[in-house]
mmCIF file of the N, C-alpha and C atoms, coordinates in Angstrom:
data_MODEL
# 
_entry.id   MODEL 
# 
loop_
_atom_site.group_PDB 
_atom_site.id 
_atom_site.type_symbol 
_atom_site.label_atom_id 
_atom_site.label_alt_id 
_atom_site.label_comp_id 
_atom_site.label_asym_id 
_atom_site.label_entity_id 
_atom_site.label_seq_id 
_atom_site.pdbx_PDB_ins_code 
_atom_site.Cartn_x 
_atom_site.Cartn_y 
_atom_site.Cartn_z 
_atom_site.occupancy 
_atom_site.B_iso_or_equiv 
_atom_site.pdbx_formal_charge 
_atom_site.auth_seq_id 
_atom_site.auth_comp_id 
_atom_site.auth_asym_id 
_atom_site.auth_atom_id 
_atom_site.pdbx_PDB_model_num 
ATOM 1   N N  . MET A 1 1  ? 17.486 -48.096 52.514 1.00 0.00 ? 1  MET A N  1 
ATOM 2   C CA . MET A 1 1  ? 17.381 -49.355 53.237 1.00 0.00 ? 1  MET A CA 1 
ATOM 3   C C  . MET A 1 1  ? 16.674 -49.079 54.555 1.00 0.00 ? 1  MET A C  1 
ATOM 4   N N  . PRO A 1 2  ? 15.687 -49.900 54.886 1.00 0.00 ? 2  PRO A N  1 
ATOM 5   C CA . PRO A 1 2  ? 14.988 -49.683 56.156 1.00 0.00 ? 2  PRO A CA 1 
ATOM 6   C C  . PRO A 1 2  ? 15.903 -49.868 57.364 1.00 0.00 ? 2  PRO A C  1 
ATOM 7   N N  . LYS A 1 3  ? 15.620 -49.095 58.392 1.00 0.00 ? 3  LYS A N  1 
ATOM 8   C CA . LYS A 1 3  ? 16.391 -49.234 59.629 1.00 0.00 ? 3  LYS A CA 1 
ATOM 9   C C  . LYS A 1 3  ? 16.190 -50.655 60.161 1.00 0.00 ? 3  LYS A C  1 
ATOM 10  N N  . ASN A 1 4  ? 17.244 -51.205 60.750 1.00 0.00 ? 4  ASN A N  1 
ATOM 11  C CA . ASN A 1 4  ? 17.225 -52.560 61.293 1.00 0.00 ? 4  ASN A CA 1 
ATOM 12  C C  . ASN A 1 4  ? 17.047 -53.638 60.222 1.00 0.00 ? 4  ASN A C  1 
ATOM 13  N N  . ALA A 1 5  ? 17.570 -53.395 59.008 1.00 0.00 ? 5  ALA A N  1 
ATOM 14  C CA . ALA A 1 5  ? 17.508 -54.402 57.953 1.00 0.00 ? 5  ALA A CA 1 
ATOM 15  C C  . ALA A 1 5  ? 18.271 -55.637 58.406 1.00 0.00 ? 5  ALA A C  1 
ATOM 16  N N  . LYS A 1 6  ? 17.786 -56.804 58.014 1.00 0.00 ? 6  LYS A N  1 
ATOM 17  C CA . LYS A 1 6  ? 18.405 -58.055 58.437 1.00 0.00 ? 6  LYS A CA 1 
ATOM 18  C C  . LYS A 1 6  ? 18.997 -58.760 57.229 1.00 0.00 ? 6  LYS A C  1 
ATOM 19  N N  . GLY A 1 7  ? 20.321 -58.836 57.203 1.00 0.00 ? 7  GLY A N  1 
ATOM 20  C CA . GLY A 1 7  ? 21.002 -59.547 56.138 1.00 0.00 ? 7  GLY A CA 1 
ATOM 21  C C  . GLY A 1 7  ? 21.566 -60.865 56.632 1.00 0.00 ? 7  GLY A C  1 
ATOM 22  N N  . GLU A 1 8  ? 22.036 -61.664 55.709 1.00 0.00 ? 8  GLU A N  1 
ATOM 23  C CA . GLU A 1 8  ? 22.697 -62.919 56.050 1.00 0.00 ? 8  GLU A CA 1 
ATOM 24  C C  . GLU A 1 8  ? 23.983 -62.607 56.812 1.00 0.00 ? 8  GLU A C  1 
ATOM 25  N N  . LEU A 1 9  ? 24.565 -63.605 57.422 1.00 0.00 ? 9  LEU A N  1 
ATOM 26  C CA . LEU A 1 9  ? 25.838 -63.480 58.144 1.00 0.00 ? 9  LEU A CA 1 
ATOM 27  C C  . LEU A 1 9  ? 25.751 -62.472 59.293 1.00 0.00 ? 9  LEU A C  1 
ATOM 28  N N  . ASP A 1 10 ? 24.565 -62.363 59.888 1.00 0.00 ? 10 ASP A N  1 
ATOM 29  C CA . ASP A 1 10 ? 24.347 -61.439 61.018 1.00 0.00 ? 10 ASP A CA 1 
ATOM 30  C C  . ASP A 1 10 ? 24.743 -60.000 60.699 1.00 0.00 ? 10 ASP A C  1 
ATOM 31  N N  . ASN A 1 11 ? 24.555 -59.596 59.454 1.00 0.00 ? 11 ASN A N  1 
ATOM 32  C CA . ASN A 1 11 ? 24.871 -58.243 58.979 1.00 0.00 ? 11 ASN A CA 1 
ATOM 33  C C  . ASN A 1 11 ? 26.374 -57.926 58.998 1.00 0.00 ? 11 ASN A C  1 
ATOM 34  N N  . TYR A 1 12 ? 27.213 -58.943 59.066 1.00 0.00 ? 12 TYR A N  1 
ATOM 35  C CA . TYR A 1 12 ? 28.654 -58.705 58.963 1.00 0.00 ? 12 TYR A CA 1 
ATOM 36  C C  . TYR A 1 12 ? 29.043 -58.639 57.489 1.00 0.00 ? 12 TYR A C  1 
ATOM 37  N N  . ASP A 1 13 ? 30.036 -57.821 57.186 1.00 0.00 ? 13 ASP A N  1 
ATOM 38  C CA . ASP A 1 13 ? 30.566 -57.695 55.831 1.00 0.00 ? 13 ASP A CA 1 
ATOM 39  C C  . ASP A 1 13 ? 31.272 -59.002 55.466 1.00 0.00 ? 13 ASP A C  1 
ATOM 40  N N  . PRO A 1 14 ? 30.833 -59.698 54.389 1.00 0.00 ? 14 PRO A N  1 
ATOM 41  C CA . PRO A 1 14 ? 31.450 -60.971 54.015 1.00 0.00 ? 14 PRO A CA 1 
ATOM 42  C C  . PRO A 1 14 ? 32.958 -60.863 53.730 1.00 0.00 ? 14 PRO A C  1 
ATOM 43  N N  . ILE A 1 15 ? 33.365 -59.798 53.077 1.00 0.00 ? 15 ILE A N  1 
ATOM 44  C CA . ILE A 1 15 ? 34.789 -59.641 52.757 1.00 0.00 ? 15 ILE A CA 1 
ATOM 45  C C  . ILE A 1 15 ? 35.580 -59.410 54.043 1.00 0.00 ? 15 ILE A C  1 
ATOM 46  N N  . GLY A 1 16 ? 35.026 -58.674 54.964 1.00 0.00 ? 16 GLY A N  1 
ATOM 47  C CA . GLY A 1 16 ? 35.662 -58.492 56.267 1.00 0.00 ? 16 GLY A CA 1 
ATOM 48  C C  . GLY A 1 16 ? 35.825 -59.816 57.000 1.00 0.00 ? 16 GLY A C  1 
ATOM 49  N N  . LEU A 1 17 ? 34.777 -60.643 56.970 1.00 0.00 ? 17 LEU A N  1 
ATOM 50  C CA . LEU A 1 17 ? 34.845 -61.946 57.628 1.00 0.00 ? 17 LEU A CA 1 
ATOM 51  C C  . LEU A 1 17 ? 35.980 -62.790 57.053 1.00 0.00 ? 17 LEU A C  1 
ATOM 52  N N  . ILE A 1 18 ? 36.063 -62.818 55.732 1.00 0.00 ? 18 ILE A N  1 
ATOM 53  C CA . ILE A 1 18 ? 37.110 -63.602 55.073 1.00 0.00 ? 18 ILE A CA 1 
ATOM 54  C C  . ILE A 1 18 ? 38.486 -63.108 55.489 1.00 0.00 ? 18 ILE A C  1 
ATOM 55  N N  . ALA A 1 19 ? 38.596 -61.800 55.715 1.00 0.00 ? 19 ALA A N  1 
ATOM 56  C CA . ALA A 1 19 ? 39.873 -61.203 56.137 1.00 0.00 ? 19 ALA A CA 1 
ATOM 57  C C  . ALA A 1 19 ? 40.119 -61.375 57.636 1.00 0.00 ? 19 ALA A C  1 
ATOM 58  N N  . GLY A 1 20 ? 39.135 -61.913 58.367 1.00 0.00 ? 20 GLY A N  1 
ATOM 59  C CA . GLY A 1 20 ? 39.312 -62.151 59.793 1.00 0.00 ? 20 GLY A CA 1 
ATOM 60  C C  . GLY A 1 20 ? 38.772 -61.066 60.696 1.00 0.00 ? 20 GLY A C  1 
ATOM 61  N N  . ALA A 1 21 ? 37.901 -60.190 60.156 1.00 0.00 ? 21 ALA A N  1 
ATOM 62  C CA . ALA A 1 21 ? 37.367 -59.080 60.946 1.00 0.00 ? 21 ALA A CA 1 
ATOM 63  C C  . ALA A 1 21 ? 35.841 -59.140 61.013 1.00 0.00 ? 21 ALA A C  1 
ATOM 64  N N  . LEU A 1 22 ? 35.288 -58.872 62.194 1.00 0.00 ? 22 LEU A N  1 
ATOM 65  C CA . LEU A 1 22 ? 33.839 -58.784 62.379 1.00 0.00 ? 22 LEU A CA 1 
ATOM 66  C C  . LEU A 1 22 ? 33.429 -57.323 62.182 1.00 0.00 ? 22 LEU A C  1 
ATOM 67  N N  . ILE A 1 23 ? 33.004 -56.980 60.968 1.00 0.00 ? 23 ILE A N  1 
ATOM 68  C CA . ILE A 1 23 ? 32.624 -55.609 60.635 1.00 0.00 ? 23 ILE A CA 1 
ATOM 69  C C  . ILE A 1 23 ? 31.111 -55.574 60.444 1.00 0.00 ? 23 ILE A C  1 
ATOM 70  N N  . LYS A 1 24 ? 30.395 -55.047 61.444 1.00 0.00 ? 24 LYS A N  1 
ATOM 71  C CA . LYS A 1 24 ? 28.933 -54.917 61.354 1.00 0.00 ? 24 LYS A CA 1 
ATOM 72  C C  . LYS A 1 24 ? 28.581 -53.845 60.329 1.00 0.00 ? 24 LYS A C  1 
ATOM 73  N N  . THR A 1 25 ? 27.477 -54.051 59.625 1.00 0.00 ? 25 THR A N  1 
ATOM 74  C CA . THR A 1 25 ? 27.032 -53.086 58.625 1.00 0.00 ? 25 THR A CA 1 
ATOM 75  C C  . THR A 1 25 ? 25.595 -52.668 58.914 1.00 0.00 ? 25 THR A C  1 
ATOM 76  N N  . ASP A 1 26 ? 25.167 -51.583 58.279 1.00 0.00 ? 26 ASP A N  1 
ATOM 77  C CA . ASP A 1 26 ? 23.766 -51.167 58.386 1.00 0.00 ? 26 ASP A CA 1 
ATOM 78  C C  . ASP A 1 26 ? 22.993 -51.554 57.120 1.00 0.00 ? 26 ASP A C  1 
ATOM 79  N N  . CYS A 1 27 ? 23.633 -52.320 56.254 1.00 0.00 ? 27 CYS A N  1 
ATOM 80  C CA . CYS A 1 27 ? 23.046 -52.811 54.998 1.00 0.00 ? 27 CYS A CA 1 
ATOM 81  C C  . CYS A 1 27 ? 22.778 -51.701 53.975 1.00 0.00 ? 27 CYS A C  1 
ATOM 82  N N  . SER A 1 28 ? 23.442 -50.565 54.119 1.00 0.00 ? 28 SER A N  1 
ATOM 83  C CA . SER A 1 28 ? 23.297 -49.504 53.119 1.00 0.00 ? 28 SER A CA 1 
ATOM 84  C C  . SER A 1 28 ? 23.781 -49.998 51.756 1.00 0.00 ? 28 SER A C  1 
ATOM 85  N N  . TYR A 1 29 ? 24.824 -50.812 51.769 1.00 0.00 ? 29 TYR A N  1 
ATOM 86  C CA . TYR A 1 29 ? 25.341 -51.439 50.552 1.00 0.00 ? 29 TYR A CA 1 
ATOM 87  C C  . TYR A 1 29 ? 24.986 -52.911 50.673 1.00 0.00 ? 29 TYR A C  1 
ATOM 88  N N  . ASN A 1 30 ? 24.216 -53.423 49.708 1.00 0.00 ? 30 ASN A N  1 
ATOM 89  C CA . ASN A 1 30 ? 23.783 -54.807 49.817 1.00 0.00 ? 30 ASN A CA 1 
ATOM 90  C C  . ASN A 1 30 ? 23.640 -55.449 48.456 1.00 0.00 ? 30 ASN A C  1 
ATOM 91  N N  . TRP A 1 31 ? 23.529 -56.760 48.474 1.00 0.00 ? 31 TRP A N  1 
ATOM 92  C CA . TRP A 1 31 ? 23.408 -57.584 47.280 1.00 0.00 ? 31 TRP A CA 1 
ATOM 93  C C  . TRP A 1 31 ? 22.480 -58.737 47.619 1.00 0.00 ? 31 TRP A C  1 
ATOM 94  N N  . ARG A 1 32 ? 21.599 -59.108 46.699 1.00 0.00 ? 32 ARG A N  1 
ATOM 95  C CA . ARG A 1 32 ? 20.684 -60.234 46.921 1.00 0.00 ? 32 ARG A CA 1 
ATOM 96  C C  . ARG A 1 32 ? 21.013 -61.354 45.937 1.00 0.00 ? 32 ARG A C  1 
ATOM 97  N N  . ASP A 1 33 ? 20.980 -62.589 46.462 1.00 0.00 ? 33 ASP A N  1 
ATOM 98  C CA . ASP A 1 33 ? 21.210 -63.731 45.589 1.00 0.00 ? 33 ASP A CA 1 
ATOM 99  C C  . ASP A 1 33 ? 19.891 -64.131 44.921 1.00 0.00 ? 33 ASP A C  1 
ATOM 100 N N  . ASP A 1 34 ? 19.932 -65.195 44.117 1.00 0.00 ? 34 ASP A N  1 
ATOM 101 C CA . ASP A 1 34 ? 18.741 -65.632 43.385 1.00 0.00 ? 34 ASP A CA 1 
ATOM 102 C C  . ASP A 1 34 ? 17.610 -66.090 44.303 1.00 0.00 ? 34 ASP A C  1 
ATOM 103 N N  . ASP A 1 35 ? 17.941 -66.475 45.535 1.00 0.00 ? 35 ASP A N  1 
ATOM 104 C CA . ASP A 1 35 ? 16.936 -66.899 46.506 1.00 0.00 ? 35 ASP A CA 1 
ATOM 105 C C  . ASP A 1 35 ? 16.384 -65.733 47.323 1.00 0.00 ? 35 ASP A C  1 
ATOM 106 N N  . GLY A 1 36 ? 16.876 -64.526 47.063 1.00 0.00 ? 36 GLY A N  1 
ATOM 107 C CA . GLY A 1 36 ? 16.410 -63.355 47.795 1.00 0.00 ? 36 GLY A CA 1 
ATOM 108 C C  . GLY A 1 36 ? 17.156 -63.070 49.085 1.00 0.00 ? 36 GLY A C  1 
ATOM 109 N N  . LYS A 1 37 ? 18.188 -63.871 49.394 1.00 0.00 ? 37 LYS A N  1 
ATOM 110 C CA . LYS A 1 37 ? 18.983 -63.623 50.603 1.00 0.00 ? 37 LYS A CA 1 
ATOM 111 C C  . LYS A 1 37 ? 19.815 -62.368 50.386 1.00 0.00 ? 37 LYS A C  1 
ATOM 112 N N  . MET A 1 38 ? 19.839 -61.516 51.406 1.00 0.00 ? 38 MET A N  1 
ATOM 113 C CA . MET A 1 38 ? 20.559 -60.250 51.312 1.00 0.00 ? 38 MET A CA 1 
ATOM 114 C C  . MET A 1 38 ? 21.879 -60.322 52.081 1.00 0.00 ? 38 MET A C  1 
ATOM 115 N N  . TYR A 1 39 ? 22.928 -59.861 51.437 1.00 0.00 ? 39 TYR A N  1 
ATOM 116 C CA . TYR A 1 39 ? 24.255 -59.767 52.047 1.00 0.00 ? 39 TYR A CA 1 
ATOM 117 C C  . TYR A 1 39 ? 24.614 -58.293 52.122 1.00 0.00 ? 39 TYR A C  1 
ATOM 118 N N  . CYS A 1 40 ? 25.157 -57.876 53.256 1.00 0.00 ? 40 CYS A N  1 
ATOM 119 C CA . CYS A 1 40 ? 25.399 -56.464 53.533 1.00 0.00 ? 40 CYS A CA 1 
ATOM 120 C C  . CYS A 1 40 ? 26.898 -56.173 53.566 1.00 0.00 ? 40 CYS A C  1 
ATOM 121 N N  . PHE A 1 41 ? 27.257 -54.967 53.145 1.00 0.00 ? 41 PHE A N  1 
ATOM 122 C CA . PHE A 1 41 ? 28.661 -54.586 53.006 1.00 0.00 ? 41 PHE A CA 1 
ATOM 123 C C  . PHE A 1 41 ? 28.931 -53.253 53.677 1.00 0.00 ? 41 PHE A C  1 
ATOM 124 N N  . ALA A 1 42 ? 30.139 -53.118 54.208 1.00 0.00 ? 42 ALA A N  1 
ATOM 125 C CA . ALA A 1 42 ? 30.534 -51.896 54.897 1.00 0.00 ? 42 ALA A CA 1 
ATOM 126 C C  . ALA A 1 42 ? 30.886 -50.783 53.913 1.00 0.00 ? 42 ALA A C  1 
ATOM 127 N N  . THR A 1 43 ? 31.384 -51.163 52.739 1.00 0.00 ? 43 THR A N  1 
ATOM 128 C CA . THR A 1 43 ? 31.805 -50.175 51.749 1.00 0.00 ? 43 THR A CA 1 
ATOM 129 C C  . THR A 1 43 ? 31.392 -50.626 50.347 1.00 0.00 ? 43 THR A C  1 
ATOM 130 N N  . PRO A 1 44 ? 31.271 -49.689 49.420 1.00 0.00 ? 44 PRO A N  1 
ATOM 131 C CA . PRO A 1 44 ? 30.975 -50.079 48.044 1.00 0.00 ? 44 PRO A CA 1 
ATOM 132 C C  . PRO A 1 44 ? 32.113 -50.915 47.440 1.00 0.00 ? 44 PRO A C  1 
ATOM 133 N N  . THR A 1 45 ? 33.329 -50.668 47.853 1.00 0.00 ? 45 THR A N  1 
ATOM 134 C CA . THR A 1 45 ? 34.464 -51.429 47.350 1.00 0.00 ? 45 THR A CA 1 
ATOM 135 C C  . THR A 1 45 ? 34.334 -52.901 47.731 1.00 0.00 ? 45 THR A C  1 
ATOM 136 N N  . SER A 1 46 ? 33.933 -53.160 48.956 1.00 0.00 ? 46 SER A N  1 
ATOM 137 C CA . SER A 1 46 ? 33.733 -54.525 49.426 1.00 0.00 ? 46 SER A CA 1 
ATOM 138 C C  . SER A 1 46 ? 32.662 -55.223 48.578 1.00 0.00 ? 46 SER A C  1 
ATOM 139 N N  . LEU A 1 47 ? 31.593 -54.525 48.265 1.00 0.00 ? 47 LEU A N  1 
ATOM 140 C CA . LEU A 1 47 ? 30.519 -55.075 47.441 1.00 0.00 ? 47 LEU A CA 1 
ATOM 141 C C  . LEU A 1 47 ? 31.022 -55.413 46.042 1.00 0.00 ? 47 LEU A C  1 
ATOM 142 N N  . VAL A 1 48 ? 31.753 -54.516 45.424 1.00 0.00 ? 48 VAL A N  1 
ATOM 143 C CA . VAL A 1 48 ? 32.272 -54.742 44.070 1.00 0.00 ? 48 VAL A CA 1 
ATOM 144 C C  . VAL A 1 48 ? 33.204 -55.956 44.050 1.00 0.00 ? 48 VAL A C  1 
ATOM 145 N N  . TYR A 1 49 ? 34.055 -56.054 45.047 1.00 0.00 ? 49 TYR A N  1 
ATOM 146 C CA . TYR A 1 49 ? 34.979 -57.182 45.160 1.00 0.00 ? 49 TYR A CA 1 
ATOM 147 C C  . TYR A 1 49 ? 34.185 -58.491 45.266 1.00 0.00 ? 49 TYR A C  1 
ATOM 148 N N  . PHE A 1 50 ? 33.154 -58.507 46.113 1.00 0.00 ? 50 PHE A N  1 
ATOM 149 C CA . PHE A 1 50 ? 32.300 -59.671 46.340 1.00 0.00 ? 50 PHE A CA 1 
ATOM 150 C C  . PHE A 1 50 ? 31.605 -60.125 45.060 1.00 0.00 ? 50 PHE A C  1 
ATOM 151 N N  . GLU A 1 51 ? 31.134 -59.164 44.265 1.00 0.00 ? 51 GLU A N  1 
ATOM 152 C CA . GLU A 1 51 ? 30.352 -59.486 43.076 1.00 0.00 ? 51 GLU A CA 1 
ATOM 153 C C  . GLU A 1 51 ? 31.122 -60.303 42.040 1.00 0.00 ? 51 GLU A C  1 
ATOM 154 N N  . ALA A 1 52 ? 32.443 -60.314 42.109 1.00 0.00 ? 52 ALA A N  1 
ATOM 155 C CA . ALA A 1 52 ? 33.237 -61.094 41.163 1.00 0.00 ? 52 ALA A CA 1 
ATOM 156 C C  . ALA A 1 52 ? 33.027 -62.599 41.355 1.00 0.00 ? 52 ALA A C  1 
ATOM 157 N N  . TRP A 1 53 ? 32.881 -63.054 42.592 1.00 0.00 ? 53 TRP A N  1 
ATOM 158 C CA . TRP A 1 53 ? 32.742 -64.477 42.914 1.00 0.00 ? 53 TRP A CA 1 
ATOM 159 C C  . TRP A 1 53 ? 31.785 -64.668 44.097 1.00 0.00 ? 53 TRP A C  1 
ATOM 160 N N  . PRO A 1 54 ? 30.523 -64.300 43.976 1.00 0.00 ? 54 PRO A N  1 
ATOM 161 C CA . PRO A 1 54 ? 29.626 -64.323 45.136 1.00 0.00 ? 54 PRO A CA 1 
ATOM 162 C C  . PRO A 1 54 ? 29.496 -65.684 45.819 1.00 0.00 ? 54 PRO A C  1 
ATOM 163 N N  . LYS A 1 55 ? 29.315 -66.759 45.068 1.00 0.00 ? 55 LYS A N  1 
ATOM 164 C CA . LYS A 1 55 ? 29.118 -68.076 45.703 1.00 0.00 ? 55 LYS A CA 1 
ATOM 165 C C  . LYS A 1 55 ? 30.359 -68.491 46.489 1.00 0.00 ? 55 LYS A C  1 
ATOM 166 N N  . THR A 1 56 ? 31.522 -68.253 45.942 1.00 0.00 ? 56 THR A N  1 
ATOM 167 C CA . THR A 1 56 ? 32.775 -68.576 46.630 1.00 0.00 ? 56 THR A CA 1 
ATOM 168 C C  . THR A 1 56 ? 32.900 -67.762 47.905 1.00 0.00 ? 56 THR A C  1 
ATOM 169 N N  . TYR A 1 57 ? 32.633 -66.456 47.809 1.00 0.00 ? 57 TYR A N  1 
ATOM 170 C CA . TYR A 1 57 ? 32.772 -65.589 48.978 1.00 0.00 ? 57 TYR A CA 1 
ATOM 171 C C  . TYR A 1 57 ? 31.720 -65.876 50.038 1.00 0.00 ? 57 TYR A C  1 
ATOM 172 N N  . ILE A 1 58 ? 30.513 -66.259 49.635 1.00 0.00 ? 58 ILE A N  1 
ATOM 173 C CA . ILE A 1 58 ? 29.484 -66.613 50.614 1.00 0.00 ? 58 ILE A CA 1 
ATOM 174 C C  . ILE A 1 58 ? 29.946 -67.823 51.423 1.00 0.00 ? 58 ILE A C  1 
ATOM 175 N N  . ALA A 1 59 ? 30.444 -68.841 50.745 1.00 0.00 ? 59 ALA A N  1 
ATOM 176 C CA . ALA A 1 59 ? 30.915 -70.051 51.440 1.00 0.00 ? 59 ALA A CA 1 
ATOM 177 C C  . ALA A 1 59 ? 32.073 -69.732 52.380 1.00 0.00 ? 59 ALA A C  1 
ATOM 178 N N  . ARG A 1 60 ? 33.030 -68.952 51.903 1.00 0.00 ? 60 ARG A N  1 
ATOM 179 C CA . ARG A 1 60 ? 34.192 -68.615 52.732 1.00 0.00 ? 60 ARG A CA 1 
ATOM 180 C C  . ARG A 1 60 ? 33.793 -67.747 53.919 1.00 0.00 ? 60 ARG A C  1 
ATOM 181 N N  . ALA A 1 61 ? 32.883 -66.798 53.698 1.00 0.00 ? 61 ALA A N  1 
ATOM 182 C CA . ALA A 1 61 ? 32.443 -65.911 54.779 1.00 0.00 ? 61 ALA A CA 1 
ATOM 183 C C  . ALA A 1 61 ? 31.635 -66.678 55.822 1.00 0.00 ? 61 ALA A C  1 
ATOM 184 N N  . THR A 1 62 ? 30.815 -67.631 55.388 1.00 0.00 ? 62 THR A N  1 
ATOM 185 C CA . THR A 1 62 ? 30.037 -68.448 56.317 1.00 0.00 ? 62 THR A CA 1 
ATOM 186 C C  . THR A 1 62 ? 30.967 -69.245 57.222 1.00 0.00 ? 62 THR A C  1 
ATOM 187 N N  . ASP A 1 63 ? 31.987 -69.858 56.635 1.00 0.00 ? 63 ASP A N  1 
ATOM 188 C CA . ASP A 1 63 ? 32.978 -70.599 57.428 1.00 0.00 ? 63 ASP A CA 1 
ATOM 189 C C  . ASP A 1 63 ? 33.705 -69.666 58.394 1.00 0.00 ? 63 ASP A C  1 
ATOM 190 N N  . ALA A 1 64 ? 34.093 -68.505 57.913 1.00 0.00 ? 64 ALA A N  1 
ATOM 191 C CA . ALA A 1 64 ? 34.822 -67.554 58.749 1.00 0.00 ? 64 ALA A CA 1 
ATOM 192 C C  . ALA A 1 64 ? 33.968 -67.068 59.917 1.00 0.00 ? 64 ALA A C  1 
ATOM 193 N N  . LEU A 1 65 ? 32.681 -66.843 59.684 1.00 0.00 ? 65 LEU A N  1 
ATOM 194 C CA . LEU A 1 65 ? 31.794 -66.373 60.752 1.00 0.00 ? 65 LEU A CA 1 
ATOM 195 C C  . LEU A 1 65 ? 31.738 -67.394 61.879 1.00 0.00 ? 65 LEU A C  1 
ATOM 196 N N  . GLN A 1 66 ? 31.681 -68.664 61.541 1.00 0.00 ? 66 GLN A N  1 
ATOM 197 C CA . GLN A 1 66 ? 31.640 -69.703 62.577 1.00 0.00 ? 66 GLN A CA 1 
ATOM 198 C C  . GLN A 1 66 ? 32.906 -69.679 63.433 1.00 0.00 ? 66 GLN A C  1 
ATOM 199 N N  . ARG A 1 67 ? 34.034 -69.372 62.824 1.00 0.00 ? 67 ARG A N  1 
ATOM 200 C CA . ARG A 1 67 ? 35.293 -69.308 63.570 1.00 0.00 ? 67 ARG A CA 1 
ATOM 201 C C  . ARG A 1 67 ? 35.416 -68.026 64.399 1.00 0.00 ? 67 ARG A C  1 
ATOM 202 N N  . LEU A 1 68 ? 34.903 -66.928 63.863 1.00 0.00 ? 68 LEU A N  1 
ATOM 203 C CA . LEU A 1 68 ? 35.117 -65.618 64.485 1.00 0.00 ? 68 LEU A CA 1 
ATOM 204 C C  . LEU A 1 68 ? 34.034 -65.180 65.461 1.00 0.00 ? 68 LEU A C  1 
ATOM 205 N N  . LYS A 1 69 ? 32.844 -65.721 65.314 1.00 0.00 ? 69 LYS A N  1 
ATOM 206 C CA . LYS A 1 69 ? 31.702 -65.240 66.094 1.00 0.00 ? 69 LYS A CA 1 
ATOM 207 C C  . LYS A 1 69 ? 31.948 -65.394 67.595 1.00 0.00 ? 69 LYS A C  1 
ATOM 208 N N  . PRO A 1 70 ? 31.704 -64.348 68.343 1.00 0.00 ? 70 PRO A N  1 
ATOM 209 C CA . PRO A 1 70 ? 31.859 -64.433 69.796 1.00 0.00 ? 70 PRO A CA 1 
ATOM 210 C C  . PRO A 1 70 ? 30.991 -65.541 70.375 1.00 0.00 ? 70 PRO A C  1 
ATOM 211 N N  . GLY A 1 71 ? 31.574 -66.309 71.289 1.00 0.00 ? 71 GLY A N  1 
ATOM 212 C CA . GLY A 1 71 ? 30.846 -67.381 71.927 1.00 0.00 ? 71 GLY A CA 1 
ATOM 213 C C  . GLY A 1 71 ? 30.880 -68.703 71.183 1.00 0.00 ? 71 GLY A C  1 
ATOM 214 N N  . SER A 1 72 ? 31.577 -68.741 70.043 1.00 0.00 ? 72 SER A N  1 
ATOM 215 C CA . SER A 1 72 ? 31.655 -69.991 69.280 1.00 0.00 ? 72 SER A CA 1 
ATOM 216 C C  . SER A 1 72 ? 32.783 -70.860 69.778 1.00 0.00 ? 72 SER A C  1 
# 
């Protein structure tokens, strides 16, 4: 993965967001949706968990980011 890769959710791990944690990633573990959007994960386990229900987790993580993001 190129240095400074840019994923959705400001490079935060979607599963971490859902759990209430802002976990920044370097996008070493990532997944792309049908539109080419890249989601980044802190661990391979987080990625595997996400792959079971990606659309559900994307929606939940997006909502969580709005609540958790500093300055919101």
